[in-house]
N, C-alpha and C positions, 0 to 999 in steps of 0.2 A: 285390369283393375277389378277388384271385387268389392261389392257392397257388403259390409258387415253390419247386421242389425243387432242392436242391443236394446235392453230395457232401460230406459232412463229413469233414475230416481231423483226427483227434485227435492223431496223432504230429506232431512238429515237427522241422525241420531248417533251420537258419539259412541255409545256402548255397542252399537252394531259391529263396529270394527275393533273394539277394545281387546278382544281375545287375541288379535293378531298384532296389536301394538307392541313395540319394543319398549320395555320399561327399563329404567336403571335398576341394577341389582339392589335389593334392600337387605336390611339386617334380618338374619334368619329368625323364624318363629319356632318356638319349642312346642312340639306336640307330644303329649303323653299317651302312649299305647298301653292298653291293659294287658298284663301278662296272662298267658294260659286262657285266652278267650277265643278259641277257634270257633268259626272261621273268620272272626273279625280282626284279631290281633294275636300273634304268637311268634315264638322264636324257633327257627329250625336248628337241628343239631350243629350245623356249621356256624351258628351265630347270626344268620340272616333273619331279619324281622320281616314279617309279611302278614297277609290277611286282608280282607275286604276293606276295612276302615283305614289301615295303613296305606294301602294302594290308593284309596280315595284321596288321602292327603298328599300323596306323591303326585297324583294327577292334578290336584289343586295347585301344587307348587309349580308344576310344569306349565299349566294353563295360564298362570299369572306371573311367571318369572320371579317368584318370591321364594327364596330358599327356606327350607324347614329342617329342624333337627328332631328326630324321633327318639324318645327315651321310653324304655319299657319299665313299668312299675306295677306292683299289685294294686288292685282296685282301691283298697282303703288308703294306701300310701298316695296313689294318684290323686284322690280327692283332697287330701291334705295339701299336696303340692299346688293344686289349682286354687284352693282357698287363700294361699299365701302369695298369689299372683306370680307363681313360678312358671306357668305354662298354660296351655289349652288342652283339655282332655279330648280325645278322639271322637267321642260321641256317647251321650247319655240321654236318659229320659228327663222330662221336666216334671217337677212336683213343687208343692207349696214351700216345703222346707228348703229346697235348693234355690228357689226364687229369692230367698232372703239374702243370699250371699253371692249368687251367680247371675250372669247374663248369658243368654243363649243365642246361638246363631240360627239362621234359617235352617229348616230341616234338611238333613243329608241322607236319611234313610227311614224306613219304617219296620218295626219288629213286632211279632206276636210272641207273647209269653204263654208257655204251655206247662203241663203237669205230667210227671211220671208218678203213678200211684203204686203203692205196695201191691204185690200179687195176692195179698189176703183179701183185697176188695173185689167186688164184682166188676165186670168190664164196663157196666153202665154207670159207675159211680160218678157223681158230680162233686166239684170242689165244695160247693155249698152244703153237701151232705156230710162232710167231715165234722166230727165233734170231738173236742178235747184231744185232737191228734197233734202229732209233731210234724212240722213242715220245714224242710231245709230250704233256705233262701240265702242269696249272697249278701254278705254284710254291707250295709249302707246303700243297698240297691233300692230302686223304685219299688220293686216287688215287696221288699221288707216293710216299707212304710204303708203301702197299699193294703197288704194283708192284715197288718197290725191294726189298722183303722177299721177295715170292713169286716174282719173275722176275728174279733177279740178273744174268742174262746180257744183259738188255736195257739199252740206253743211253737214259737219260731226258733229254729236251730240254725245258727249262722255258719256259712262256709266261705272260704276265701276264693275258691274256684269251683266250677260245676262238677269236675271230676271228684272232688272231695265230697260234695253233696250226694252224688250217686253212690259212692262207696258207703256212706252212712245209711242209705236206703238198703243196700245189699247186706249190710250188717245188722239190719233191723233196728237201727238207732232212730230212724224217722219213718213216718208213714207215707210221705210224699216229698217230691222235690219239685221246686218251681224254678224256671229259668227261661231265657229266650230260646225258642224252638230250634233254630239252626244250631245253637251251641249245645243244646241237649242231644241232638242227633249226632253231632260230631263226637261228643264225649262218650256216648253209648257205643259208638263204633270203635273208638280207640280202646276202650275197656273190654271190648268183645262181649258186650252185654246187650247188643241190639236184638238178640234172639231171646233174651231173658225178660227184658222190659219193653213196653210199648208206650210211646207218648200218647196221652189221651187226645181224643178228637176235640175236646173242649179247649177253646182259646180263652184263657183267663184275662188277658190284656192285649190291647193293640195300641202301640205308642209310636210316635215319630221320634227319631233320634236327632240330637242336636250337639254341636260342639259347645263346650261351656268354658267360661273364664270368670275370674272373680270380678265383681262390680268395680266400677271406677276406671275402666279401660275402654272408653267409647271409641277412640281412634282405632284401637286394635280390633274391636268388634266390627267396625265398618270395613276394615281391610278384609276380615274373614268373610263377611257377608258379600261384599263386592266380588271377592274371589269365587265364592260358591256360585254366584249368579253368572260368572264368566266361563264356567266349564261347559263345553258342548254336551248336550243331553245324551247324544248317541254314545259318547265315550263312557258316560255314567251307566247307561243301560248295558253296554258290553261288559263293563266291570262287574256289575251285579250278576249277569248271566254266567260269568266265569266262576264266581264263588258260590252262587246260589242258583244253580241251573233249574231247579224244580219250582222256584218261587217267581211269580210275576214281578218284574223290576218295579221298584217304587217310582222311578222317574218316567215310566212308560204311561203313567196315569194322566196323560195330557194329549189332547187332540192335535197339538201343533207338531210341525216337522221336528224330528228328533235331532237333526243336526244343529238346531238353534241352542242358544244358551238360555238360562232362566231369565236373565235380564232382557234378552230379545223377546222372549215369550210374553213377559209382563208388559213390555212396551207395546207389542202388537195387540194385547188384550185391551189396552187403553184407547186404541183407535176406534172411532165410530165408523169411518169409511175413508176411502181414498178417491180423489178425483182423477180419472184417467183421461188423458188427451189422446185422441185417435185421429188419423187421417181418414175421413169418411169416404174418400175416393182413392184409397191406396191399394187397389187390386194388384195382385191376389193376396197380399199380406194382411191388409186390414181395410175394411170397408163397411158401409151401412147399406143393407138392402132396402127394397121398397117398403118393407114392413117395419123398418126401423131397427132391425137386428144387427148387432155387431158381429161380423163374421171375418173369416180369413185365418191365416196361419197364426198371426199374433193373438187373435182372440182365443185360440186353443191354449196358448201358453198362459194367457191371463186367467182362463178358466181353471187351469191346473194350479196356478199360484193361489187363487182364492180358496181352493179346496184344501191344499196342504197347509196353508197359513191361517185358515178360518177367517179370512178377511172379507169385508164388503168393499168392492171396487165398483164405482159408478162411472160409466163411460160418458164423457162429454162429446156429443156427436155433431155439434153445430159450428165447428171451427174449420177454416181452410188451413192448409199447411203453414202458410205464412202467419196467419192469425194464431196458430198453435204455438209457434216459436215465441211469439210475443206474450202469449198467455203464460208460458213457462216462466219468463223473466218477471212477469207481474204477479207470480205466485197464485194464479187463478186455477192451476191444476197441480197435482202432486206427482203424477207419473205419466210418462209417454210410453206406449207399448212397442214402438219400433222406430228407432232413430240411429243414424250413423254417427259414430264417435269421431270427433275432430279435436285438434288442439285448442281451437277457439272455443268450442262448446265445453271443453273440460274446465275452462276457467270459471264457469258458473253452474255446471251440471255434474252429477255423479252417474256413472254408468255401470251396469252389470257386465258379466262376461258375455261375449257374443253368443247368440243362439241360432243364427242363420247367416249364410253368406251366399252371394250371387254375383256373377260377372256383370260389370258395367260395359256397355257396348256403344260404339259409334254407329249412327244410322244416317245413310245418305240416299239421295235419289238414284234410281236405277240409271237414268240417262244424264245425271248431273256430275258434279265433282265427286270423285271417289276418295272418301276419307278412310285411309287404312290405319293411320296412327294419329295421335295428337300432334306429333312433330309435323305431319303433313298439313296441319291446319294453321300453322304460324302465318299470320297476316290475314287470316280469314275469320269468318264469324260462325259461331255455333250457338244453338239454342239449348238452354238448361232451365228446368223448372225452378222458379223462385224459391229461395230458402234451402235448396239442396246442398248437401255437404260438398258435392262436386265443384260447386262454385269456388269454395275456399281452396280446394286442391289445385284447380286449374289456374286461378289467379296467382297462386304462389309459384307453381312450377312452369307455367306457360303464359307469362304476361303478354306475349305477342299475339295471343288469340283474343279476339273480341267476343265477349259473352253477351248474348241477348236473352234476358229473362223471359220465360213464358209462364202462363198460369197453371198449366198442367201438362201431362204427357200427351193427352189428346190435342191440346192447343199447340204443343211443340211439333207433333207430327203433321198437323194441318198446315202450319206455317212453313215447315220444311218442304212440303208438297207444293207450296206457293212461292218457293224460291226466296223466302225471307232471310235465310241464312244457308251456309254450305253444308252443315251437318247438325245432327241432333244427338245429344248424349243422354243415355238413360240406363237404368238397371234393366237387365234383359227380360226378367219375368214380367215386370209391369209393362214393358214395351210390347212384348208378344201378346199379352192379354188385350191391350188397347188396339193393336193392329188387327187382331182377330175379330 
């Protein structure tokens, strides 16, 4: 028999498991992808739609078991579709004008807007230094409204896609082009103009990207946000690195473990601290030394958890093992650092995956009855520490064996030596430690 130690979680949070829950299939949600917007959304020659944002929504669909339908449209057409409650747009910036008719999801990305200046300007030109110039911007974009308000002297020339705007610059129809930096880079490469034009080091704007839908659809907005919170952060980071390898992933700007979802991160941030129940005399797994320090194998695991989850965990050191089990039921502690999983305990406790295993052994006196198996102990008495999971196992599988509870391993070994029972059962590492 082996003792399998797990971390016991007494507290509960339904969303912690929601990403793995099996949901009933729902009606598909229509997502509008913007045409010719590499690397965010575009169509390959074979008709396949792809890009960072389209793959984001496919990941969203997979993570939440909610089907989606992706439809590609030009940006201006897409905006009209959204206004008519026809769908959700893949991702746009928020501005005051859009707030009048749209609701926005939690952020799904972050983008910097940059500038390509005409080569007639000096390399150190700043956008604020342009005067009465013509600037190409995407129609109905955030950049259009921003520049019109902040730089009223500039004449805005609208384009449907960035490629068109760069061609206007090439043909001297405009003096500068403004757009999202990743999109500008891709289009310069596609047009083979990346050796002709350089994107300015000046960042004109830095905005978060949000899905948008027409007002009056609160249920749909909640589904979208719950789904966003349910995507594992590591999956989002990997997706961003695939499409934008030279840019720090937006979702990496968090100190929490990347395998968590946004919902799990937010829940953890709301915790002040967790009460940890430990066996203060559970050598070598967990114990309290003479200076009051929590030590042992389990303490190292707890230290790791506190660091990667940015949690405060306070060890409650004044419980005996039996008192600890009672404290769990009375909700006096939130977590136990090392406990064996049993069917009875699973009725009221949640367990992590096991993190350590160790053989359980029978110990008998050298000159007394030789206990080689549990079968050999039928009709005899054995000592087991009170509250140990082994009690449940033996009572179920070997009802002919008499169990005599003891206070501790040391107490059990002492009573075995004094012939109080025929054998003592214990986990091997703790028994060896106590014997030594």
